[in-house]
FILOSE-444948 format. One record per residue (C-alpha): x, y, z; residue number from 1; residue in three letters. Coordinates in pm, 1 decimal. Example, Ala and Ser with C-alpha at 12.3 -4.5 7.8 and 13.67 -1.06 7.14 Angstrom:
BEGIN
+----------+----------+----------+-----+-----+
|        u |        v |        w |   k |   r |
+----------+----------+----------+-----+-----+
|   1230.0 |   -450.0 |    780.0 |   1 | Ala |
|   1367.0 |   -106.0 |    714.0 |   2 | Ser |
+----------+----------+----------+-----+-----+
***
This chain:
BEGIN
+----------+----------+----------+-----+-----+
|        u |        v |        w |   k |   r |
+----------+----------+----------+-----+-----+
| -14914.5 |   6280.2 |     97.9 |   1 | Met |
| -14847.0 |   5915.8 |    -51.0 |   2 | Lys |
| -14710.8 |   6091.4 |   -391.1 |   3 | Tyr |
| -14462.8 |   6323.7 |   -236.0 |   4 | Leu |
| -14327.4 |   6036.3 |      4.4 |   5 | Leu |
| -14265.8 |   5817.7 |   -285.3 |   6 | Ile |
| -14121.8 |   6119.8 |   -463.4 |   7 | Gly |
| -13875.7 |   6203.1 |   -225.5 |   8 | Leu |
| -13772.5 |   5804.8 |   -165.0 |   9 | Ile |
| -13709.7 |   5840.3 |   -568.6 |  10 | Phe |
| -13491.1 |   6182.7 |   -541.7 |  11 | Leu |
| -13266.9 |   6051.9 |   -244.2 |  12 | Leu |
| -13241.6 |   5707.7 |   -376.8 |  13 | Ala |
| -13173.1 |   5823.1 |   -740.5 |  14 | Cys |
| -12892.2 |   6111.2 |   -607.8 |  15 | Thr |
| -12565.8 |   6066.5 |   -832.2 |  16 | Val |
| -12285.9 |   6015.3 |   -589.2 |  17 | Lys |
| -11955.9 |   6212.1 |   -670.3 |  18 | Lys |
| -11674.1 |   5986.2 |   -745.9 |  19 | Ala |
| -11409.1 |   5951.3 |   -525.1 |  20 | Gln |
| -11076.6 |   5969.4 |   -682.9 |  21 | Val |
| -10798.0 |   5820.6 |   -423.5 |  22 | Glu |
| -10436.6 |   5950.0 |   -565.6 |  23 | Val |
| -10132.7 |   5722.0 |   -482.5 |  24 | Val |
|  -9832.8 |   5923.2 |   -443.0 |  25 | Val |
|  -9569.1 |   5694.1 |   -482.6 |  26 | Pro |
|  -9280.0 |   5685.0 |   -175.0 |  27 | Ser |
|  -8925.3 |   5829.1 |   -236.4 |  28 | Lys |
|  -8790.0 |   5662.0 |     73.5 |  29 | Asp |
|  -8779.2 |   5262.0 |     32.6 |  30 | Lys |
|  -8597.4 |   4986.5 |    276.9 |  31 | Ile |
|  -8389.3 |   4725.2 |     40.4 |  32 | Val |
|  -8343.8 |   4364.3 |    236.8 |  33 | Phe |
|  -8084.8 |   4204.4 |     59.2 |  34 | Leu |
|  -7991.6 |   3823.3 |    206.1 |  35 | Val |
|  -7652.4 |   3716.8 |     88.7 |  36 | Phe |
|  -7443.1 |   3379.2 |     66.2 |  37 | Asn |
|  -7045.1 |   3435.8 |    112.0 |  38 | Ala |
|  -6808.1 |   3155.9 |    102.3 |  39 | Ser |
|  -6443.1 |   3091.1 |     71.9 |  40 | Arg |
|  -6288.0 |   2942.5 |   -245.6 |  41 | Asp |
|  -6005.5 |   2745.6 |    -89.8 |  42 | Val |
|  -5809.7 |   2675.7 |   -399.2 |  43 | Ser |
|  -5814.7 |   3084.4 |   -531.7 |  44 | Leu |
|  -5848.9 |   3208.9 |   -169.2 |  45 | Ala |
|  -6104.7 |   3443.2 |   -298.3 |  46 | Asn |
|  -6422.1 |   3518.3 |   -169.2 |  47 | Thr |
|  -6756.7 |   3481.0 |   -333.7 |  48 | Lys |
|  -7096.7 |   3667.4 |   -264.6 |  49 | Val |
|  -7424.6 |   3581.2 |   -419.2 |  50 | Glu |
|  -7733.9 |   3774.8 |   -374.3 |  51 | Leu |
|  -8020.1 |   3530.8 |   -229.0 |  52 | Ile |
|  -8317.2 |   3726.5 |   -199.9 |  53 | Lys |
|  -8416.7 |   4102.9 |   -227.3 |  54 | Lys |
|  -8714.4 |   4258.6 |    -28.6 |  55 | Thr |
|  -8840.8 |   4629.7 |    -76.1 |  56 | Glu |
|  -9066.4 |   4775.4 |    137.3 |  57 | Ser |
|  -9132.4 |   5133.8 |    153.5 |  58 | Thr |
|  -9007.8 |   5354.9 |    430.4 |  59 | Gly |
|  -8745.1 |   5515.2 |    658.2 |  60 | Lys |
|  -8485.0 |   5348.8 |    832.1 |  61 | Ile |
|  -8441.6 |   5487.0 |   1185.5 |  62 | Lys |
|  -8044.0 |   5624.6 |   1237.8 |  63 | Gln |
|  -7837.2 |   5473.4 |   1487.1 |  64 | Ser |
|  -7685.6 |   5723.3 |   1751.7 |  65 | Lys |
|  -7414.4 |   5459.7 |   1798.9 |  66 | Lys |
|  -7165.5 |   5365.7 |   1540.3 |  67 | Gln |
|  -7070.0 |   4992.6 |   1547.9 |  68 | Lys |
|  -6702.9 |   4926.3 |   1565.9 |  69 | Glu |
|  -6575.4 |   4758.2 |   1271.6 |  70 | Ile |
|  -6242.4 |   4533.4 |   1259.8 |  71 | Ser |
|  -5999.6 |   4491.6 |   1045.5 |  72 | Asp |
|  -6205.9 |   4253.2 |    783.3 |  73 | Asn |
|  -6500.4 |   4399.9 |    676.9 |  74 | Tyr |
|  -6702.8 |   4442.1 |    300.4 |  75 | Leu |
|  -6752.1 |   4738.2 |    213.2 |  76 | Arg |
|  -7072.9 |   4844.4 |    -20.8 |  77 | Phe |
|  -7043.7 |   5130.8 |   -274.4 |  78 | Asp |
|  -7340.4 |   5232.9 |   -411.1 |  79 | Phe |
|  -7427.1 |   5455.8 |   -741.8 |  80 | Phe |
|  -7744.4 |   5595.0 |   -807.2 |  81 | Gln |
|  -7830.5 |   5716.5 |  -1183.6 |  82 | Asp |
|  -7395.1 |   5658.2 |  -1232.6 |  83 | Gly |
|  -7292.1 |   5907.3 |   -950.5 |  84 | Tyr |
|  -7186.2 |   5774.8 |   -593.0 |  85 | Phe |
|  -7457.6 |   5770.1 |   -328.4 |  86 | Tyr |
|  -7315.5 |   5560.3 |    -21.0 |  87 | Asp |
|  -7033.4 |   5361.7 |    122.6 |  88 | Ser |
|  -7142.2 |   5125.0 |    403.6 |  89 | Val |
|  -6878.7 |   4870.2 |    575.9 |  90 | Lys |
|  -6998.0 |   4519.5 |    765.7 |  91 | Ile |
|  -6848.8 |   4298.6 |    944.3 |  92 | Ala |
|  -6670.5 |   4014.1 |    705.8 |  93 | His |
|  -6909.7 |   3754.0 |    721.2 |  94 | Pro |
|  -6612.9 |   3470.6 |    692.0 |  95 | Leu |
|  -6400.5 |   3608.6 |    981.6 |  96 | Phe |
|  -6574.1 |   3508.0 |   1320.2 |  97 | Lys |
|  -6414.7 |   3697.3 |   1634.0 |  98 | His |
|  -6478.8 |   3456.4 |   1976.7 |  99 | Phe |
|  -6423.7 |   3573.5 |   2300.9 | 100 | Glu |
|  -6423.0 |   3307.1 |   2615.9 | 101 | Tyr |
|  -6240.3 |   3194.5 |   2915.8 | 102 | Thr |
|  -6027.8 |   2864.0 |   2868.9 | 103 | Asp |
|  -6053.2 |   2589.0 |   3157.3 | 104 | Glu |
|  -5730.6 |   2751.6 |   3350.3 | 105 | Arg |
|  -6012.8 |   3068.3 |   3377.8 | 106 | Asn |
|  -5793.3 |   3272.6 |   3142.4 | 107 | Gln |
|  -5938.0 |   3545.5 |   2876.3 | 108 | Phe |
|  -5878.1 |   3417.7 |   2541.9 | 109 | Val |
|  -5952.2 |   3578.3 |   2165.1 | 110 | Val |
|  -5954.6 |   3357.0 |   1896.3 | 111 | Lys |
|  -6053.0 |   3492.6 |   1535.8 | 112 | Asp |
|  -6114.9 |   3216.0 |   1309.2 | 113 | Thr |
|  -6251.7 |   3209.6 |    936.1 | 114 | Met |
|  -6504.3 |   2996.1 |    823.1 | 115 | Val |
|  -6544.4 |   2858.8 |    450.4 | 116 | Leu |
|  -6948.8 |   2953.6 |    434.0 | 117 | Asn |
|  -7200.7 |   3184.7 |    562.5 | 118 | Ser |
|  -7537.2 |   3372.9 |    499.5 | 119 | Glu |
|  -7579.3 |   3717.9 |    607.5 | 120 | Phe |
|  -7793.0 |   4052.0 |    557.3 | 121 | Phe |
|  -7840.5 |   4406.8 |    522.7 | 122 | His |
|  -8062.9 |   4664.7 |    456.5 | 123 | Arg |
|  -8027.1 |   4991.4 |    269.3 | 124 | Phe |
|  -8219.9 |   5321.2 |    264.4 | 125 | Gln |
|  -8258.4 |   5385.6 |    -99.7 | 126 | Leu |
|  -8473.8 |   5646.3 |   -280.5 | 127 | Asn |
|  -8639.6 |   5589.0 |   -621.5 | 128 | Asn |
|  -8360.1 |   5511.8 |   -884.9 | 129 | Gly |
|  -8161.4 |   5269.5 |  -1073.3 | 130 | Lys |
|  -7873.6 |   5166.8 |   -838.5 | 131 | Tyr |
|  -7545.1 |   4993.7 |   -905.1 | 132 | Ile |
|  -7348.5 |   4840.7 |   -590.7 | 133 | Phe |
|  -7017.3 |   4724.4 |   -544.1 | 134 | Asn |
|  -6890.9 |   4456.9 |   -264.3 | 135 | Ile |
|  -6541.9 |   4525.0 |   -211.5 | 136 | Tyr |
|  -6358.1 |   4278.0 |     28.9 | 137 | Glu |
|  -6097.8 |   4445.4 |    264.9 | 138 | Val |
|  -5915.5 |   4265.1 |    512.4 | 139 | Val |
|  -5608.4 |   4326.7 |    719.5 | 140 | Lys |
|  -5276.8 |   4417.2 |    524.3 | 141 | Asn |
|  -5402.4 |   4369.6 |    209.6 | 142 | Arg |
|  -5572.1 |   4604.4 |    -34.7 | 143 | Ser |
|  -5939.8 |   4637.8 |   -131.5 | 144 | Pro |
|  -6086.0 |   4389.8 |   -347.1 | 145 | Tyr |
|  -6353.1 |   4387.2 |   -581.7 | 146 | Leu |
|  -6603.6 |   4079.8 |   -536.8 | 147 | Ile |
|  -6904.3 |   4171.3 |   -726.9 | 148 | Lys |
|  -7120.3 |   4415.3 |   -877.8 | 149 | Ser |
|  -7499.4 |   4414.8 |   -834.2 | 150 | Phe |
|  -7764.0 |   4612.1 |   -977.6 | 151 | Glu |
|  -8085.6 |   4662.0 |   -812.4 | 152 | Leu |
+----------+----------+----------+-----+-----+
***
C-alpha cells in the first residue's frame, strides 16, 4: 500500500503539463494622440506648427453625434495611408481666439484676437499602415496654405 501511494504521488508529480501558447493578434485600430506647438512668425506672417509629442494606443474612438461648428479660421489635416487619400479633419485654429463677454455697460461684446503661440492636441483614429498627413492653414479670405507635412 505504501509503495502504491508513493507511486501515485510520483505519477501525479511527473505528469507532463501541456504548454499553453498565447497568440497575440495585433489590433488594426489605434488611437494616435498628437501634441503640437503653433506659433506665428510676425515678420513673415506665417504659422509654424511643430510636433511635440506622439502617443499611440490601441482602441477605437467613439464617434460623437454632434459636429462642432468650425469658424472661418481653422487647420485642416489631410491623411494619406500608403499613398492614398484616407481622411480629412478640420479643427479650430489654435492661434485665433474668440471671446464673448459683457462689458462694463452690460453690453454683449464679441472679440476675435490672434495669439502668437499656443499648444494644442488632437487625437486621430488610424489603422495599421504608413501615414503621411499635411496640415493646411485656412484663414478667412485667403486660400489654404500648406504649413507642414508629417509622417507617422
